[in-house]
ROLUMTOR-511958 format. One record per atom (N, C-alpha, C): residue in three letters; x, y, z. Coordinates in pm, whole numbers, padded with zeros to 5 digits, always signed. Atoms other than C-alpha are relative to their C-alpha. Layout:
BEGIN
ALAXYZ...
//
This chain:
BEGIN
MET+00144+00012-00045MET+03678-12543-02967MET-00082+00127-00058GLY+00081-00112+00057GLY+03413-12338-03163GLY-00096+00069+00100LEU+00097-00080-00091LEU+03179-12075-03025LEU-00117-00072+00036LEU+00121+00068-00034LEU+02872-12291-03054LEU+00023-00113+00096HIS-00021+00106-00075HIS+03038-12580-02895HIS+00016+00048+00152ASN-00025-00056-00126ASN+03162-12369-02608ASN-00134+00048+00080LEU+00114-00048-00069LEU+02824-12210-02551LEU-00102-00113+00048LYS+00079+00114-00023LYS+02649-12548-02563LYS+00043-00061+00134ALA-00066+00067-00122ALA+02889-12683-02293ALA-00043+00088+00128ARG+00031-00091-00122ARG+02819-12382-02071ARG-00153-00006+00040LEU+00151-00003-00032LEU+02432-12403-02102LEU-00050-00141+00034ASP+00056+00137-00039ASP+02411-12788-02049ASP-00038-00028+00143PRO+00050+00016-00131PRO+02401-12773-01676PRO-00129+00072+00033ALA+00128-00074-00028ALA+02120-12512-01682ALA-00115-00071-00069LYS+00095+00071+00057LYS+01925-12724-01927LYS-00032-00126+00076SER+00041+00116-00097SER+01946-13034-01700SER-00069+00040+00115LYS+00067-00043-00114LYS+01839-12827-01409LYS-00144+00033-00039VAL+00127-00040+00041VAL+01541-12686-01597VAL-00083-00120-00027SER+00066+00136+00032SER+01458-13040-01715SER-00056-00062+00134GLY+00046+00053-00135GLY+01449-13159-01350GLY-00107+00068+00051LEU+00111-00069-00064LEU+01233-12890-01237LEU-00131-00009-00078ALA+00119+00023+00066ALA+00986-12938-01518ALA-00055-00137+00029GLN+00048+00131-00037GLN+00970-13316-01427GLN-00061+00015+00147GLN+00043+00004-00143GLN+00925-13236-01051GLN-00134+00079+00012HIS+00110-00087-00031HIS+00667-12950-01089HIS-00094+00001-00126GLY+00067-00002+00121GLY+00496-13049-01425GLY-00151+00019+00022ASP+00141-00018-00017ASP+00148-13071-01273ASP-00032+00141+00040LYS+00022-00141-00034LYS+00174-12722-01123LYS+00007+00091-00121ILE-00016-00075+00123ILE+00294-12587-01454ILE-00123-00008-00093GLN+00120+00028+00079GLN+00004-12751-01639GLN-00128+00072+00055HIS+00113-00071-00064HIS-00240-12607-01384HIS+00010+00140-00031GLY-00026-00151+00031GLY-00086-12255-01427GLY-00037+00028-00151LEU+00038-00032+00132LEU-00124-12283-01808LEU-00152+00002-00025ASP+00144+00001+00003ASP-00487-12382-01765ASP-00064+00124+00047ARG+00055-00131-00053ARG-00563-12091-01539ARG+00025+00108-00087ALA-00026-00123+00071ALA-00398-11844-01754ALA-00070+00003-00126ALA+00077+00005+00124ALA-00572-11974-02064ALA-00151+00041+00027ARG+00138-00022-00034ARG-00908-11962-01888ARG-00016+00166+00027ALA+00020-00136-00044ALA-00844-11599-01758ALA+00006+00085-00125VAL-00015-00077+00125VAL-00737-11472-02104VAL-00122-00021-00083ASP+00143+00022+00079ASP-01046-11638-02268ASP-00101+00072+00060GLU+00107-00066-00057GLU-01271-11491-02031GLU+00011+00148-00031ARG-00022-00150+00011ARG-01121-11139-02061ARG-00016+00043-00145THR+00026-00022+00150THR-01144-11159-02443THR-00136-00043-00043LYS+00148+00050+00026LYS-01503-11297-02416LYS-00002-00102-00117GLY-00010+00111+00098GLY-01398-11603-02633GLY+00043+00034-00130LYS-00037-00063+00148LYS-01291-11398-02928LYS+00119-00070-00056TYR-00128+00056+00047TYR-00946-11564-02941TYR+00011-00138+00057SER-00011+00149-00058SER-01036-11913-02804SER+00084-00080-00078ASP-00086+00093+00069ASP-00876-12099-03088ASP+00149+00033+00003ARG-00139-00030-00012ARG-00551-11908-03067ARG+00056-00025+00145ILE-00044+00028-00135ILE-00541-11938-02692ILE+00013-00152+00011GLN+00000+00149-00010GLN-00609-12310-02729GLN+00135-00043-00070THR-00119+00046+00073THR-00330-12343-02986THR+00128+00032+00077GLY-00121-00048-00094GLY-00081-12151-02768GLY+00026-00082+00129THR-00017+00082-00114THR-00160-12345-02472THR+00051-00138-00029GLY-00050+00127+00047GLY-00108-12674-02658GLY+00153-00003-00031LYS-00142-00015+00027LYS+00224-12556-02786LYS+00081+00011+00138ALA-00071-00012-00142ALA+00324-12455-02427ALA+00014-00140+00068ARG-00002+00129-00064ARG+00223-12796-02304ARG+00106-00094-00057ASP-00104+00083+00068ASP+00433-12969-02574ASP+00130+00036+00023ALA-00126-00044-00023ALA+00722-12762-02505ALA+00045-00046+00148MET-00016+00046-00131MET+00698-12835-02131MET+00033-00145+00012ASP-00015+00140-00002ASP+00669-13200-02194ASP+00137-00028-00057ARG-00124+00021+00049ARG+00980-13178-02410ARG+00113+00026+00092LEU-00097-00038-00092LEU+01167-13010-02150LEU+00013-00107+00118ALA-00001+00104-00107ALA+01061-13277-01888ALA+00042-00131-00063HIS-00034+00131+00064HIS+01158-13547-02139HIS-00106-00103+00013LYS+00120+00093+00000LYS+00811-13697-02126LYS-00017-00037-00159ASN+00021+00062+00132ASN+00730-13917-02423ASN+00128+00012-00086ASP-00128-00013+00072ASP+01103-13917-02519ASP+00009-00124-00087PRO-00005+00113+00090PRO+01117-14135-02833PRO+00153-00047-00020GLY-00139+00035+00020GLY+01503-14152-02807GLY+00057+00067-00125PRO-00067-00054+00123PRO+01735-14070-03102PRO-00098-00008-00122ALA+00080-00022+00116ALA+01563-13959-03419ALA+00069-00085-00112PRO-00061+00050+00107PRO+01628-14176-03723PRO+00023+00099-00110GLU-00040-00102+00098GLU+01783-14016-04027GLU-00124+00053-00082ASN+00112-00039+00088ASN+01459-14008-04231ASN-00099+00084+00067ASP+00088-00070-00083ASP+01270-13843-03943ASP-00007+00143-00030PRO-00009-00137+00038PRO+01160-13495-04037PRO+00020+00081+00135GLY-00032-00074-00125GLY+01205-13391-03667GLY-00124+00054+00078PRO+00114-00053-00084PRO+00990-13216-03404PRO-00081+00102-00064GLY+00067-00104+00043GLY+00719-12982-03489GLY-00060-00032-00143THR+00044+00024+00130THR+00604-13164-03809THR-00118-00079+00007GLY+00112+00069-00005GLY+00288-13308-03687GLY+00012-00103+00115GLY-00013+00100-00081GLY+00197-13604-03477GLY-00062+00044+00146THR+00072-00040-00124THR+00029-13404-03185THR-00139+00056-00034THR+00123-00051+00019THR-00324-13330-03160THR-00041+00100+00093PRO+00038-00098-00083PRO-00466-13007-03029PRO-00109-00032+00099PRO+00097+00030-00095PRO-00695-13006-02726PRO-00144-00007-00069ALA+00123+00013+00058ALA-01057-13092-02800ALA-00076+00126-00005GLY+00083-00122-00007GLY-01211-12757-02697GLY+00049+00094+00089PRO-00057-00113-00082PRO-01168-12433-02506PRO+00013-00048+00144PRO-00038+00038-00140PRO-01027-12460-02156PRO-00135+00010+00092PRO+00115+00002-00086PRO-01296-12543-01884PRO-00007+00128+00073VAL+00021-00125-00084VAL-01444-12236-01695VAL-00031-00061+00137SER+00027+00044-00146SER-01428-12273-01311SER-00080+00106+00064
//
């Protein structure tokens, strides 16, 4: 049994638990991401809005992957894999409340 195989076997239960929590509390996580993005954007006076928007989008995508939302199933052999496009960034800066 190789080191990576052993490590993967040990981390698999934690991964499934995190996935379940992400599915269960996804709306709260999304709300927290929005609040954090708004707070940072306000404190930087909009100077880094595009970067904040990009980071928030990536965090949402990562959370969706953890929660197995939009799971396409097994990837075909010719598929370049995740992170090669196909996602559109949010339309504008986060709304101010």
